[in-house]
C-alpha positions, 0 to 999 in steps of 0.5 A: 045395347038397346032393344032397338039395336036387337031389332036392327040385327034380327033377320040380318045375315052376318058375313053372308052366312049367319042369319040372326033369328032371336035374342037369347042373352046379353052381358057386358059388351055382347048380345047372344042370338039364336042363329042359322048357319045357312051354309051347313043348315044347322042352328047356332048361337051367335055372340055379337060384340059391340065396343059402344063406349070405346072412342075411335082411337081405341076401337081397333086395339080392342078389336085386335085383342078380341080377335086374339082372344077368340083365336085363343078360345078356338085353340082349345081342343073339343071337349065334352065340357066346353062349348064348341066355337065354330067360327069368328069374324067381322061382318063387313057391312055392319062392322060388327065382330062376332063369335059363332058357337054351338047352340045349347038347350037347357039352363045355366047354373045360376038359374039352377041355384035359385032352387036352393042348395043342391044335393051333394052328388049333383053338386060334386058332378057339376064341379068335377065336370066344370073343372074338366072343362077348364083344364082343357083350356089350362092345358093349352095355356088359356085361363078363363078369368070369369068362372061363375054360375052364369058361365056353367051351362047345364044342357039336356034333361034335368036328370042327365044334365051335361055341364059345359063351360061358356064364355071362353071368348074372354079367356086370356093366354097365360102371358097376358099383361096384368093391366089387361084385367081392366079393359080400356072401356071400363069393362071388368074382365070378371064378375066381382062376386066371383073374382079371386083376390088377385083379380080384386086387388089388381096388379097381378095377372090371372092364372089357372089358380084364379079359375080354381078359386072361382071353382071353390066359390061355386062349390061352396055356394052349391053345397051350402046354399049361399055364397061364402063371402058378403060384399063387405067381406070381399072388400076386406079381401081386396085390401089384402086381408085373409078370410077363411071360408065360414063354417056355418049352416049347411056347410058344416054338414058337407063331407069333411074331405070335400070341404077340405078341397074347396077350402084349399081352393079358396086360399088367398095366396094363389100359390097355396091353392091347387095349381090348375083345374086338373089338380083340383079335379083330381083332389075332388076325385080322391075326396069322393073316393071314386073307385078305379078312376071312374068318371061320371057320365058326360055327353060323348063328343058329336058324331062329326068330331069322332070321325074326323082326323086333323093334319097328319104331318108336322108341316100341317101342325098350324092348320085349323080345327076340323080340316075339311079334307081330313081322311076317315081313319081305317086301322087294321085289327081295330077290334081287340079280344082276349085270346082265352074264351070266357067262362060260362056266365049270365047273359051280358051286353056284348059288342061284336064287329058286325054291330059296329059295321053299319054305324061305322060305314054310315059315319065314314060315308058321311065324312067323305060326303062332307069333305066334298061339299063343305065350303072352305070360305072362312070368316075367322081362324076356325074352319067351317067344315063341322057337320050339322047333326040334322044332316046325318045320313043325308047325302049331298046331291050328286055326291059319290063316295070314295074309299077312306084314306089310311093314316100316314106319317106321325099320325099313323105311328101315334095311332098304332102305339095306342092300338098296340098298347090296348092289344098288349093290355087285352093279351096280358102282356104287362111288360109290353103294355107298360113299355108304351108309357113315358118315364112319367105320365099324367095318369088319370088323377095322378100328375107325373106318375112314374112308370112304376106306378102305372105298372102297379095299377095295371098289375092290380087290374089284370089280377082283378079281371083275368078275362078281358074283352075290348072293342077299340076304334081310333077316333081322332088324331091331332098334332099338338105343340112341342111335337106331341100328338093327341089320339082319341079312341072310342072304347067298349069293354067287358072285364070279369074275374071270379073275385071282382065280378064284371065291368061293362062300359064304353067311353072316349079315351084321350092319349097324349103322346110325345116322340122321344129324342133319343130313340125316336119312338112315341110314348104316352105322356098323358092318359084320361077318360073324356067320357065314360059310362059303366055298369058293375056286377059284383061276383056271386057271393061277394 
């Protein structure tokens, strides 16, 4: 793709909607432009795909695969560590395929690594958040295949950079044919310097364990200041030789527990690595000895994602992301508080119902206005009803707000389970609280933890913090495959105890629920924090 091609696209409007403004990146078969969504008035990133080297007989097959892959990437639920895909399609006039994504400001990890080795804390944070982003794809059956520093974006200020995984546009469903690893145009679906052994050798489809290997390569490079293997050593790996990650220089100063996690990720046999990014992340958390499943701060989901609800009925389960007609959630008893008043204590930040009223009302009004004015014309499989941040608080001309609609059906039942689960926790009703969990649950860093393990953890926490205060808002309800429901909740909490001290924080918590075939009730089968900030104050004299 030449400079002339870039100039040809500047100023064009793809699909009568996306204005191309400035080239900001390129790679493989694509160019990335800064653009403007004229319908919603928001800045976007537009990736244009060009199969320039394909002959006519292959072009349609390549385009079919591109659309399949874009649809797969768009299937990944919104996650704070994954770049959000808004739309994809084909411009009929120029006959060009494109993907529309959120526009990020910052730098990629490749640029950050030019400054040399990273402090261990920063490297661990980036690695953990990258793994969380990849696990969002792995959970819906999508493997990235090209995890490299250039595809990990650090957005925001240098001191509080949020990690986003890029380029799920070439991600593949797990049932991909191994031969698809090399496209018919001769373009590799991965970067050789960061490829797993099975990708280098070919003949075996990439799996989540392939992404884990690539995470291991990146972790080694961040901490050691150099890549673990040279070009010559990668050639030996391609031939089937097993090579250990070299122990030299700065790598020898890395914490042994962290080294062990990364070295396991770099094992040549995929079956010897962590099965997926979630297992890798959990092992890294254990190695770092993070207390009480605390996660490092990440950017919270956009406002529009926190006030929209996806289809509520089984018949709507195949509807697209961010349905424009989705109602705003209104549930009774959204603020949960311990019945017993707290003991006297130093002034701490407190959140009361009145402080939530104004932002909640604004968000509800905004969502309703957008539902009336958003365009329903699509150029791909992703709805175009996402809200531009710049439009927050600006009503559409002539718009008249109407009362928010309540949740119904399965969505209401699942949301009520999450509400009752948290109410039981605040009230100290351990038996009722644990009863909302399935017999086995993915519980933060534990895979398929027995319900007895959940009871043990919650018993410990209740003893540590006998006084508990919690503000809960159900933020999103989303039907999933296999009869599951995802419920996201915005939470603020304040816990305190005479021996443990105080904990104050806020975050976005994800619950995955599944209906039991025998009793017909919804049970939590997965629970994790998507984002969290927290402050702790030790008990006096501790």
